[in-house]
C-alpha positions in Angstrom: 29.3 31.9 -10.6 33.1 31.5 -10.4 34.7 30.9 -13.8 38.4 30.0 -13.9 39.9 30.8 -17.3 42.9 28.5 -18.0 45.1 30.1 -20.7 48.4 29.2 -22.3 49.5 32.8 -22.2 48.6 36.2 -20.8 45.7 37.7 -22.9 47.0 41.2 -23.2 48.1 43.2 -25.3 45.8 42.1 -28.1 48.4 41.3 -30.8 47.4 37.7 -31.2 44.1 36.1 -32.1 43.9 33.8 -29.0 44.6 36.8 -26.7 41.9 38.9 -28.4 39.4 36.1 -28.0 40.2 35.4 -24.3 40.3 39.1 -23.4 36.8 39.9 -24.8 35.3 36.7 -23.4 36.7 37.7 -19.9 35.4 41.3 -20.4 31.9 40.2 -21.4 31.5 37.3 -18.9 32.7 39.5 -16.0 29.4 41.4 -16.0 27.6 38.4 -14.5 30.3 36.2 -13.1 33.4 36.3 -10.9 36.4 35.7 -13.2 39.7 34.2 -12.2 42.6 33.7 -14.6 45.5 31.2 -14.6 48.1 31.5 -17.4 51.8 30.9 -18.2 54.2 33.5 -19.6 57.7 32.9 -20.9 58.5 36.6 -20.5 57.7 39.3 -18.0 54.2 40.6 -18.1 54.0 44.4 -17.7 52.1 45.9 -14.7 50.0 47.9 -17.1 48.9 44.7 -18.9 48.0 43.1 -15.6 46.1 46.2 -14.5 44.1 46.1 -17.7 43.0 42.5 -17.1 42.3 43.1 -13.4 39.5 45.5 -14.4 37.4 42.4 -15.1 38.9 39.7 -12.8 38.7 38.9 -9.1 42.2 37.5 -9.3 45.0 36.8 -11.9 47.7 34.2 -11.5 50.6 34.3 -13.9 53.2 31.6 -13.8 56.6 32.7 -15.1 58.7 30.1 -16.9 61.5 30.5 -19.4 62.0 29.4 -22.9 64.8 26.9 -22.0 62.4 25.0 -19.8 59.8 25.2 -22.6 62.2 23.7 -25.2 63.2 21.0 -22.7 59.6 20.0 -22.3 59.1 20.0 -26.1 62.0 17.5 -26.3 60.4 15.4 -23.6 57.1 15.3 -25.4 58.9 14.3 -28.6 60.4 11.3 -26.7 56.9 10.5 -25.4 55.2 10.9 -28.8 53.2 13.9 -27.7 52.5 17.3 -29.1 55.5 19.7 -29.2 53.4 22.8 -28.5 51.6 21.2 -25.6 55.1 20.5 -24.3 56.2 24.1 -24.9 53.5 25.4 -22.6 53.8 22.6 -20.0 56.1 22.2 -17.0 56.0 20.6 -13.6 55.9 24.0 -12.1 52.8 25.0 -14.1 51.0 21.8 -13.2 51.7 22.1 -9.4 50.9 25.8 -9.2 47.7 25.2 -11.3 46.4 22.6 -8.8 47.1 24.9 -5.9 45.4 27.8 -7.6 42.3 25.7 -8.5 42.0 24.5 -4.9 42.2 28.1 -3.7 39.7 29.5 -6.1 37.2 26.5 -5.9 35.7 27.4 -9.3 32.3 26.3 -10.5 33.6 25.7 -14.0 36.9 25.8 -15.9 37.1 27.4 -19.4 40.4 26.1 -20.9 41.8 27.7 -24.1 43.2 25.3 -26.7 44.6 21.8 -26.2 47.8 23.4 -24.9 46.2 23.6 -21.4 45.1 19.9 -21.3 47.9 18.6 -19.1 47.2 21.2 -16.3 43.5 20.3 -15.9 43.6 16.5 -16.8 43.1 15.5 -13.1 40.6 18.2 -12.2 37.2 17.1 -11.1 35.7 20.6 -11.7 33.3 20.7 -14.7 35.3 21.9 -17.6 34.9 23.3 -21.1 37.6 23.3 -23.8 37.8 26.1 -26.3 39.6 24.6 -29.3 39.6 28.2 -30.7 40.3 26.7 -34.1 41.6 23.3 -35.4 45.3 23.4 -34.6 45.8 20.1 -36.4 44.2 21.5 -39.6 46.3 24.7 -39.3 49.5 22.6 -38.9 48.5 20.3 -41.8 48.1 23.3 -44.1 51.5 24.6 -43.0 53.0 21.2 -43.5 51.8 21.0 -47.1 53.7 24.2 -47.8 56.9 23.2 -46.0 60.0 21.3 -47.1 62.8 19.2 -45.6 63.2 18.9 -41.9 60.5 21.5 -41.2 58.0 19.4 -43.1 58.9 16.4 -41.0 58.5 18.3 -37.8 55.1 19.7 -38.9 54.0 16.3 -40.0 54.9 14.9 -36.5 53.1 17.8 -34.8 50.0 17.4 -37.0 49.6 13.8 -36.0 50.1 14.6 -32.3 47.7 17.5 -32.3 45.1 15.4 -34.1 45.4 12.8 -31.4 45.1 15.4 -28.6 42.0 16.9 -30.2 40.5 13.4 -30.4 41.3 12.6 -26.8 39.9 15.9 -25.5 36.4 14.5 -26.0 36.9 12.1 -23.1 38.3 14.8 -20.8 35.9 17.8 -21.1 32.2 18.2 -20.4 31.7 20.5 -23.4 33.8 22.2 -26.2 33.7 25.4 -28.2 35.2 26.6 -31.4 35.3 29.7 -33.6 33.7 28.3 -36.8 31.8 25.2 -38.0 34.5 24.7 -40.6 37.1 24.2 -37.9 34.7 22.1 -35.9 34.2 19.7 -38.9 38.0 19.3 -39.0 38.3 18.0 -35.5 38.8 14.2 -35.8 35.9 12.8 -33.8 32.5 11.3 -34.6 30.9 13.7 -32.1 32.4 16.8 -33.6 28.9 18.0 -34.3 28.5 18.4 -30.6 31.1 21.2 -30.5 29.5 24.6 -29.8 30.3 27.2 -32.3 31.1 30.5 -30.6 32.5 33.0 -33.2 34.7 36.0 -32.4 33.3 39.5 -32.5 34.3 43.1 -33.0 34.6 45.8 -30.5 32.3 48.2 -32.4 33.0 51.1 -30.0 36.7 50.9 -30.9 36.7 49.7 -34.6 34.5 52.2 -36.5 34.9 54.4 -39.6 37.6 57.1 -39.3 38.5 59.8 -41.8 42.2 59.9 -42.6 44.4 60.8 -45.5 44.8 57.8 -47.8 48.5 57.2 -47.8 48.3 53.6 -49.0 46.2 51.7 -51.6 46.5 48.3 -49.8 46.9 47.3 -46.2 47.4 43.9 -44.6 47.6 43.6 -40.8 48.4 40.9 -38.4 51.1 39.4 -36.2 53.9 39.4 -38.7 55.8 36.6 -37.0 52.9 34.2 -37.4 53.6 31.9 -40.3 50.2 32.2 -42.1 50.6 36.0 -42.0 54.2 35.8 -43.2 53.1 33.5 -46.0 50.2 35.8 -47.0 52.5 38.9 -46.9 55.1 37.2 -49.1 52.4 36.0 -51.5 50.9 39.5 -51.7 54.2 41.3 -52.4 55.9 38.7 -54.6 53.0 37.1 -56.5 50.2 39.6 -56.6 51.8 43.1 -56.4 53.9 42.7 -59.6 50.6 42.0 -61.6 48.9 45.1 -60.0 51.9 47.3 -60.8 51.6 46.5 -64.5 48.4 48.6 -64.4 49.1 50.8 -61.4 52.9 51.1 -61.1 52.6 53.6 -58.2 50.4 51.4 -56.0 51.4 51.5 -52.3 51.2 48.6 -49.8 51.3 48.7 -46.0 52.2 45.6 -44.0 51.3 46.4 -40.4 51.7 44.4 -37.3 53.9 43.3 -34.4 57.2 41.4 -34.6 57.8 41.3 -38.4 60.0 38.3 -39.3 63.1 38.6 -41.3 61.2 37.5 -44.4 58.6 40.3 -43.9 61.2 42.9 -43.2 62.9 41.9 -46.5 59.6 42.7 -48.3 60.0 46.3 -47.2 63.0 46.7 -49.6 60.4 47.0 -52.3 59.9 50.8 -52.8 56.2 50.2 -53.1 56.0 48.4 -49.7 56.1 49.8 -46.2 56.6 47.4 -43.2 55.5 49.2 -40.1 56.2 46.8 -37.3 54.3 47.3 -34.0 51.9 50.3 -34.1 50.2 51.8 -31.0 46.8 52.1 -32.8 46.2 49.7 -35.6 43.1 51.7 -36.6 45.3 54.3 -38.1 46.7 51.7 -40.5 43.2 50.6 -41.6 42.0 54.2 -42.0 44.9 55.4 -44.0 44.4 52.7 -46.7 41.9 52.3 -49.5 41.6 48.5 -49.4 42.2 45.7 -47.0 43.7 42.6 -48.7 44.1 39.3 -46.8 45.4 36.7 -49.3 45.5 33.8 -46.8 47.0 30.6 -48.2 47.4 28.7 -45.0 46.0 28.8 -41.5 42.6 28.2 -39.9 39.9 29.9 -37.9 38.2 33.2 -38.3 40.4 36.1 -39.4 39.9 38.9 -36.8 41.7 41.3 -39.1 38.9 41.0 -41.7 36.2 41.7 -39.1 38.1 44.8 -37.9 38.6 46.1 -41.4 35.0 45.6 -42.3 33.9 47.3 -39.1 36.0 50.3 -40.1 34.1 50.3 -43.5 37.1 49.3 -45.5 36.4 47.2 -48.6 38.0 43.7 -48.2 39.5 41.2 -50.6 40.4 37.7 -49.3 40.6 34.1 -50.4 38.2 31.2 -50.2 40.2 29.7 -47.4 39.6 32.7 -45.1 36.0 33.4 -46.3 35.0 29.8 -45.4 34.9 30.9 -41.8 33.9 34.5 -42.4 30.9 33.3 -44.5 30.7 36.6 -46.4 28.7 36.9 -49.7 31.3 37.1 -52.5 30.8 40.2 -54.6 28.4 41.8 -52.1 30.2 42.3 -48.8 33.6 40.9 -49.6 35.6 40.1 -52.8 36.9 36.6 -52.9 39.7 35.6 -55.2 42.4 32.9 -55.0 44.9 33.1 -57.9 47.5 35.9 -58.1 45.9 37.2 -61.3 42.3 37.1 -59.9 43.5 38.9 -56.7 45.4 41.5 -58.8 42.3 42.1 -61.0 40.1 42.5 -58.0 42.5 45.1 -56.5 42.7 47.1 -59.7 39.0 47.0 -60.2 38.2 48.3 -56.7 40.9 51.0 -56.9 39.4 52.1 -60.3 35.7 52.1 -59.4 34.8 54.2 -56.4 31.2 53.2 -56.5 31.9 49.5 -56.3 34.5 50.1 -53.6 32.0 52.1 -51.5 29.3 49.5 -52.0 31.5 46.6 -50.8 32.7 48.7 -47.9 29.1 49.6 -46.8 27.8 46.0 -47.2 30.8 44.6 -45.3 30.2 47.1 -42.5 26.5 46.1 -42.2 27.5 42.4 -42.4 29.8 42.4 -39.4 27.4 44.6 -37.3 24.7 42.0 -38.0 26.7 38.9 -37.4 29.8 39.4 -35.2 29.0 40.9 -31.8 31.1 39.9 -28.8 28.2 40.5 -26.5 25.8 38.3 -28.5 28.1 35.3 -28.7 29.4 35.6 -25.2 25.8 35.5 -23.9 25.7 32.1 -25.6 29.0 31.1 -23.9 27.7 32.3 -20.6 24.6 30.1 -20.9 26.8 27.1 -21.9 29.2 27.6 -18.9 26.3 27.9 -16.5 24.8 24.7 -17.8 28.0 22.8 -17.4 28.6 24.2 -13.9 25.3 22.9 -12.7 26.7 19.4 -12.9 28.9 20.3 -9.9 25.7 20.6 -7.8 24.3 17.2 -8.9 
């Protein structure tokens, strides 16, 4: 079967959650299908990245646009009362080249990532499936509730437009997928119970326990330009860390991940905090730390960083917001705390008690191995796509 993946950006390297999901779906589905990829990029894609994806694809089509064009289409969408981020990824060039590419490939089914790709495929008669990934409207609403002034107005506008796009997608696509049932429930449609939950997984051959010198007590990883990660880093260093330091003044924190924002870089001025920026092998950051702490305050979806840390047998502390999708058992395979004091107390407790720390780490390791396999969930996705594709033959 020929599957055409329609993506808003090139899915490699794996420094963003949407790229990680698309890459592993392509990798797994390529075992039984012919995979084609269409995507847009606002910057040059390296040949090494293209070569990596071509290991699993019959063909890859990258449409190069620029950020000036992207901003222009955001403005047009504002005038038309449409989503800004859909406009950011849209252009006449992308729509024209997409139609040509689809005609050339003649796919059996389209798998489109996020509502950002809706405008490209809106006129396609090929059976198509939308991967919401997570609820972008819920994510935006949570960010809006923490924003002020003009930024709050912009986010409120985008929240309404994304909610409308999510609703309208039910009339455009033959089926839909999402990472978690929590995000599915947040999609504004009476038929949201028909959305297929396809969680993310972990590459267990890559993320596994490693023995390294413990240089840090706490690590938090992620794309450090993404607002929910910036917010969590700031919350950890400014609200939680001072409380921990009252008991353990020498505690060391590592904030690791690509493209740290100015706000994250500023956190590195604290002598107890290291901001690494991009690292070639994120496993080294996990392995050199005693605890993984993800104090998420905003955002949506399943936190891949938690899955990876647990797979490396690192004890994890997170918030109710993140654990709602993870569905870990508090106090057994993950520690869940929400207030700065509760988070600080949990950190101090795990640093003090080796036996509890080891128990949480082992239980977390067993939990992800039993519940988050890329192969298992992508087998379900394969079955869904084959079912939708059969409609082409009827």
